N, C-alpha and C positions, 0 to 999 in steps of 0.2 A: 521238859517231858517229851517233846517231839523227837529228840535224838534217841530216846529209848523205845520208840515205836517202830514196829515192822509193818510197812504198808502191805496189805493183802490184796485189796481190790477196790474199785470204785463202782458202785451200783447205780441204779437209776436215780436214787436220792441220797444214799449214804456212802461215805467213805469209810472203809473198814480197816482197822489196824490190829495187830497182835501186841499185847503188853509183855514185858519181861516175865510176869508171873503166870503167863499162859492164858489169861483172860483176854477178851476182845473189846476194843473200843469202837463204838459207833459214833461217827461224826455226822450229824444231820446237816445237810447242806440246804440252800435255798433253791435247789434245782427242782424241776417238776417234770413229770412224764405223763403222757396220755396216749391211749391206743398203742402202747408199747413203743412210743417215740420219745426220746429225750429232748427237752427244750433247753436252749442256751440262755434264754431270758430268765433271770432269777426272780423269785417271788419274795418280797421283803418279809423278814421275820419268820418265814415258813419253817426253817430249820429249828428255831427256838420253840415254835409251837409243837412240832412233831416230837421234839425231845421231851417237852413237858407232858404231852399226852401219853407218850410211852411210859414214863414214870408213873403217871396217874393210874393207868389201866393195869400195869403190872402189880402195883401195890393194892389195887382194889379187888381184882378178880381172885376168887378163892381157888386158884389152881397153881401148881408148881410152874415156875418160869425161870428164865436164865438171867433176870435182872440182878445186878450187884449194887450199883450206885450211880448217881449222876455226877458228871464232871463238868462244871461250868454251865453255861446257858444252852449249849447245843450238843452235848456229848453225854453218852451213858456208857458204863462198863457192864459187860455181860459175861456169863460163863461160856466158854467154848463148848459147842455141842455138834453132833453129827446131824445135819439137817435132813429131814424127811423130804424127799424130792417131789412132793405135791403141795399145792396151795389149797387150803381148806376154805372153800367159799360157801357161805350160807346166804340164801336169798329168802327174804320174807315178803317181798313185793314183786309184782310183775313189771320189770323195768330193765333198762340197760340191754346187754347182749342176750339176756334170757328171752326177750321179746322176739328177736329175729330167729333165734335157734328154735323157739317153739313154733313159729310160723313155718320154718323149714322142716319140721317134724323130727328134729334132733334131740328134743327133750320133752318129757311128759310131765304134766302137773299133777299133784296128788289127787285132786277131785275130778280131773278130766273136763273141767269147765272151759269156757271161752272167756277169759278175763279181759277187763279193760286195762289200758295203760295205767300203771301206778297202783293198781288194785292190790289189796292185801291178799296174799295166798291163804288158802284154808289152813295150811300149816307150813312153817319154814322148810325149805328143802336144802339138802347137802349137795353141792354142785362143784366138786373139785376140779382143778386144772393141773396140767403139768407145770413145773417150776422152771422158768426160763428168764434170762436177761433180755431176750428179744421178743418172743411172742408166746404167751401162755395159751395152751389148747385144752378145752374141756376133756376130761377123761372119766370113763366109767369105772365102777368098782371092779368089774372083771378084768378090764384092761390094766388097771393099776396093779392087780395081783399077778396077771399073766406076764407083765413086764418086770416083775420082781421089785417094784417100787415100794410096796408094803406087803405084809402078810394079810390074810383075811381078818385075823384078830386085830391087827393094827388098824386096818381100814375101818372096822366097826367101832373101835375105840375113838378114832379121830372123828368119825361121823357123830357119835353120841356126844362127845366132849365139845365139838364145835357148835352143835345145836344148843347145848346148855350155856355156853359162853354167850352166844347170840342172844338168848333170852335174858341173861343177866345184864348185858349191855343195853338191850332194848329197854329194859325197865329203868335203867339209869338215864338214858336219853329221853325217855318218855317223861320222867319227872322234871327234866330240864326244858321241856317244851319242844322236843324233837321226835321225829320218826326215824328210827334206824332201819333203813330199807334193806341193806345187805352188808356183808362183812367178809373180809378175807383174813385168814389166820395162817400162821406157819408154826410148825412144831419140829422138834429135834430130839435126839437122844443124848442123855448124859448117863453113862453106864447103861443100866437096864431100864431106866426111867424115861418115859416120853414126857417132855415139858414144853410149855408154850414159849415160843421164841420170836425172833426178829423184832418188830415193833408194831404198835397199834395206834392209829390216828386217822385223820381225814383222808390220807392217801389209801387207806385200807377199808373204808366204808363210805356209804352214801347216807347223808344226814339231811333230813328235810324239816323245816319248821312246821309244827302242827297247825299253826294259825293260818298258813297259806296252802296246806295240803288239800289237794282236790283230785279225786279219781278221774282218769281220762285225759289228764293234761301233763305237759312237761313240768316237773317240779322245781321250785326254787331250791337251791342246794347250798349247803354250808360245808362243802368238800370240793374236790377237784372236778366234780361234774360240771361246774360252771365253765371250765376250760373245755371239757369234752363237747358241751353244747355249742360253744363258740366255734370249735373246729368243725363240727358237723354242719352247722348253719352256713359256714363259709367254704364248704366243699373239701376241706382238708382230710376228713375221715375217709372219704371215697378215694382221694388221691393217694393216701397212705396204702389203702388196700390194693389199688391198681399198681402202685410201685412194687409192692411185695409180690403180686401175681406175675410181674414182669422180671422178678429176680433182682430188683433194685432196692437199695436201702432208702426208706423214706427220709425226707429232709424236713426238719421242723421249721415253721415260719417264725419270724420275730413277733413277740407279743407286745401289745401296747401297754403303756404305763397305766392307763385306766383299768384294763383287765387285770393286770398284775396286782394293783393296789386293792381292787375290789376282792380278789381272791384272798389276799393277805388279811383283809379286814374280816372276811367271813370265817377264816380259820381261827382268828383271835376271838371273835364273838362266840364261836362254838366252844372253844376251850373255856372261856370264862363262865358260860352258862352251864356246861356239863360238870365242871369241877368246882364251881363256886369260888374260884381263886382269880383275883385280878391279875391280868397279864403284865 
């Protein structure tokens, strides 16, 4: 089969190929990225978990998507589509980059309150970014329209649909004992239809166990937030930012076996609890 594939590109996590029939093959690797930096240290079984999660969510969510079939343990085939150049982020909790942006006055919350870390927002907010292989930047509705990334009608559809998907996934996670804190979705066009695309898994959302959730604290996470927290605690997040400000490309540190294995374990546990399927 490999000889029939046309290599298109290697992303942060996926290697992407075109098939002879025009469809696209996603090969989920064990790579991981955080703060828009790619790490060389693989996370065991991560590609398999992401592949299975993608299949699960595409089949479960009641919205058109580009999924066609699964190929083996870490590959899916999807329909080719014209990607919409914004990432549709939904935030349900006061966490992550939202906190600093709110402190800097760059984003307003629906109720105008002063929330605590990890507090549930009065209502989820649509907080899109530009789509980039290097560094995603938050973008307003007006900027997205002015830059011709989407039309006003498309933006409003993406906002409404993303919020609906978040609520549906939130309910599924809640039933499995998790809090779905936020979510990143991508969409594209097939003909005149906008459909859900890319993939959906622990690289695209924050997932917290309900039993340990506590407002005002850093949350235990069953996603790649574990890596982000380690990087922040060890000064790497600031170093990445400083490097970018100086025009240098950030260099990823080597990750320990302990951290990689714990990250792998949490991905697998999240998959089994949410899907009800043994990994």
